[in-house]
C-alpha positions in Angstrom: 0.0 0.0 0.0 1.1 3.5 -0.7 -0.3 6.9 0.1 0.6 10.5 -0.4 -1.1 13.8 -0.7 -0.2 15.2 -4.2 -0.3 18.9 -3.9 1.6 19.1 -7.1 4.8 21.0 -6.9 7.6 18.5 -7.5 10.8 19.6 -5.7 13.8 17.2 -5.3 11.5 14.2 -5.6 9.0 15.5 -3.0 5.5 16.7 -3.7 5.0 20.1 -2.0 1.8 21.9 -1.3 1.1 25.3 -2.9 -2.0 26.5 -1.1 -4.3 29.2 -2.3 -7.0 31.1 -0.5 -10.4 29.6 -1.2 -13.7 31.4 -0.8 -15.9 30.2 2.0 -18.8 28.0 0.8 -22.1 27.5 2.6 -22.4 24.1 4.1 -25.2 21.9 3.0 -27.9 21.4 5.6 -27.2 18.3 7.7 -30.2 16.5 6.3 -29.7 17.5 2.6 -29.7 14.7 0.1 -27.0 14.8 -2.6 -27.4 13.1 -5.9 -24.7 12.8 -8.5 -23.9 10.6 -11.5 -20.7 8.7 -12.3 -20.7 9.8 -15.9 -21.6 13.5 -15.2 -24.8 15.3 -16.2 -24.7 14.5 -19.9 -25.4 11.0 -21.3 -25.8 9.5 -24.7 -28.8 7.4 -25.7 -28.1 3.8 -24.5 -25.6 4.8 -21.8 -26.0 3.7 -18.2 -24.6 5.6 -15.3 -24.5 4.7 -11.6 -26.0 7.2 -9.2 -24.3 8.2 -5.9 -26.8 9.3 -3.3 -25.8 10.7 0.1 -25.8 10.6 3.1 -25.1 6.9 2.8 -26.7 4.3 4.9 -30.3 5.4 4.3 -33.1 3.9 2.1 -34.0 6.0 -0.9 -36.8 6.0 -3.4 -35.5 7.3 -6.8 -37.7 8.5 -9.6 -37.4 10.1 -13.0 -39.5 13.0 -14.2 -39.4 11.5 -17.7 -38.7 7.7 -17.8 -38.8 7.8 -21.6 -35.7 10.1 -21.5 -34.0 8.6 -18.4 -35.2 5.5 -16.7 -33.9 4.7 -13.2 -33.4 1.1 -12.1 -32.2 -0.5 -8.8 -29.7 -3.3 -9.5 -28.3 -5.3 -6.6 -28.9 -2.4 -4.2 -27.5 0.3 -6.5 -29.4 2.9 -8.4 -28.6 3.3 -12.1 -29.8 5.9 -14.7 -30.4 4.5 -18.2 -30.5 7.0 -21.1 -33.5 6.1 -23.2 -34.1 9.1 -25.5 -32.9 12.6 -26.2 -34.1 15.3 -23.8 -33.8 16.3 -20.2 -35.1 14.6 -17.1 -34.9 15.4 -13.4 -33.9 12.5 -11.1 -35.3 12.8 -7.5 -34.1 10.8 -4.5 -36.3 10.9 -1.4 -35.7 9.3 2.0 -38.4 8.0 4.3 -38.8 11.4 6.0 -39.7 12.9 2.6 -36.5 14.9 2.3 -35.5 15.1 -1.4 -32.5 15.8 -3.6 -32.4 16.2 -7.3 -30.1 15.8 -10.3 -30.8 17.0 -13.9 -29.6 14.7 -16.6 -29.4 15.6 -20.3 -29.5 12.9 -22.9 -28.1 13.6 -26.4 -28.5 11.5 -29.5 -26.3 8.4 -29.9 -24.4 10.2 -32.7 -23.6 13.4 -30.8 -20.0 13.9 -29.7 -19.3 12.9 -26.1 -19.3 15.5 -23.4 -15.9 16.0 -21.7 -17.3 14.9 -18.4 -19.2 11.9 -19.7 -16.2 9.7 -20.4 -17.2 6.0 -20.5 -16.4 4.3 -17.2 -15.0 0.8 -17.6 -15.8 -2.4 -15.7 -16.0 -2.7 -12.0 -18.5 0.1 -11.6 -20.4 -1.6 -8.8 -17.1 -2.2 -6.9 -16.2 1.4 -7.3 -19.6 2.6 -6.1 -19.4 0.3 -3.1 -15.9 1.6 -2.3 -17.1 5.2 -2.4 -20.0 4.3 -0.1 -17.6 2.6 2.4 -15.2 5.6 2.3 -18.0 8.0 2.9 -19.4 5.8 5.7 -15.9 5.9 7.3 -15.7 9.7 7.0 -19.1 10.1 8.5 -18.2 7.8 11.5 -15.2 10.0 12.1 -17.1 13.3 12.1 -16.2 14.7 8.6 -18.5 15.3 5.7 -19.2 12.7 3.0 -17.7 13.5 -0.4 -19.6 13.8 -3.7 -18.2 12.0 -6.8 -16.1 14.1 -9.1 -16.1 12.7 -12.7 -12.6 14.0 -13.5 -11.1 12.3 -10.4 -13.1 9.1 -11.2 -11.5 9.0 -14.7 -8.0 9.9 -13.4 -8.2 7.2 -10.7 -9.3 4.6 -13.2 -6.5 5.5 -15.6 -4.0 5.0 -12.8 -5.5 1.7 -11.6 -5.6 0.4 -15.2 -1.8 1.1 -15.4 -1.5 -1.5 -12.5 0.9 0.6 -10.5 2.2 -1.0 -7.4 3.8 2.2 -6.0 3.0 5.9 -6.6 4.2 7.6 -9.8 4.0 11.2 -8.8 4.2 13.0 -12.1 2.1 10.5 -14.0 -0.7 10.7 -11.4 -0.6 14.5 -11.4 -0.8 14.4 -15.2 -3.7 12.0 -15.2 -5.7 14.3 -13.0 -4.8 17.3 -15.2 -5.6 15.4 -18.4 -9.0 14.3 -16.9 -9.8 18.0 -16.2 -9.3 18.3 -12.5 -7.6 21.7 -11.9 -6.5 21.5 -8.3 -4.2 19.4 -6.1 -5.4 16.2 -4.5 -4.6 13.4 -2.0 -4.5 9.8 -3.1 -4.3 6.3 -1.7 -3.2 3.1 -3.5 -3.5 -0.5 -2.5 -2.8 -3.7 -4.3 -3.7 -7.2 -3.1 -4.2 -10.7 -4.2 -7.8 -11.8 -4.8 -10.9 -10.2 -6.2 -13.6 -11.1 -3.7 -15.0 -8.3 -1.4 -12.6 -6.0 -3.2 -14.1 -2.7 -1.9 -14.1 -3.9 1.8 -10.5 -5.3 1.4 -9.3 -1.9 0.0 -11.0 0.0 2.8 -9.6 -2.3 5.5 -6.1 -1.8 4.1 -6.4 2.0 4.2 -8.0 2.0 7.7 -5.2 -0.1 9.1 -2.5 2.2 7.8 -2.4 5.6 9.6 -1.2 7.6 6.6 -3.9 6.2 4.3 -6.5 6.6 7.0 -5.7 10.3 7.5 -5.9 10.9 3.7 -9.2 9.2 3.6 -10.8 11.3 6.4 -9.1 14.6 5.5 -11.6 17.4 6.2 -10.0 19.7 3.6 -11.2 17.4 0.8 -14.4 18.2 -1.1 -14.8 15.4 -3.7 -13.7 11.9 -4.5 -13.0 9.5 -7.4 -11.9 5.9 -7.3 -10.5 3.4 -9.7 -10.5 -0.4 -9.5 -8.8 -2.8 -11.9 -8.7 -6.6 -11.5 -6.1 -8.5 -13.6 -4.9 -12.1 -13.2 -6.3 -12.4 -9.8 -4.8 -9.1 -8.5 -6.8 -6.1 -7.5 -5.5 -2.5 -7.9 -7.4 0.3 -6.2 -6.8 4.1 -6.3 -8.6 6.8 -4.3 -8.3 10.4 -5.3 -9.7 13.1 -3.0 -9.8 16.7 -4.3 -8.3 19.5 -2.3 -9.7 22.8 -3.8 -7.3 25.2 -2.0 -4.2 23.7 -3.6 -2.6 23.7 -7.0 -1.5 21.0 -9.5 1.2 22.6 -11.6 0.7 19.9 -14.3 -2.9 21.2 -14.8 
């Protein structure tokens, strides 16, 4: 396992933070429901995108304002948006208390050029969704806010896991984040282990049992998350990227 906060300035082999003042942002109400999509807010006809709904650990009812445009399905406990036809639909997630959160999805024709933030996510989507759920559950248990999914960090993390790194490659990881469109610095965790069963829980346990990884995972300065999971020849490679908006990636 490896971990390191990448705050992007490479000096004598060490990544150094370059912090910027960030404007204060209003916190979400404690009972607010957040809805986001793995593939961003723009889909093409025929695409499927997992939905991330927080806070985690609650039962939600999810509906679409126009199922002919975007249909929502629950598959093995996960909600998925299915782009059926061109147009716009509002996805609403509600808990048992009636508190709601919404996400607007736009569906283009199958022949339209892909949006920059709708990059196709490869296999292991359910494992990645479960890993994010477990990380947010851990953050919540340790008194810090859960993190919404950032599509650019999802793509960057998957690029790095697909390269099957067994240790951190500082410049390559910074470049992957920049190429994916994430403009700030970030922290990241890497773990590699034999086996593919219960991969999300295995990765989480590895990071919890390593003080440095654990601190990166629950860092209150972070405001978004992306994860990548690759399984090859019985080995699982997991990356976690957490965005730090008051820092700089000089490869961006």
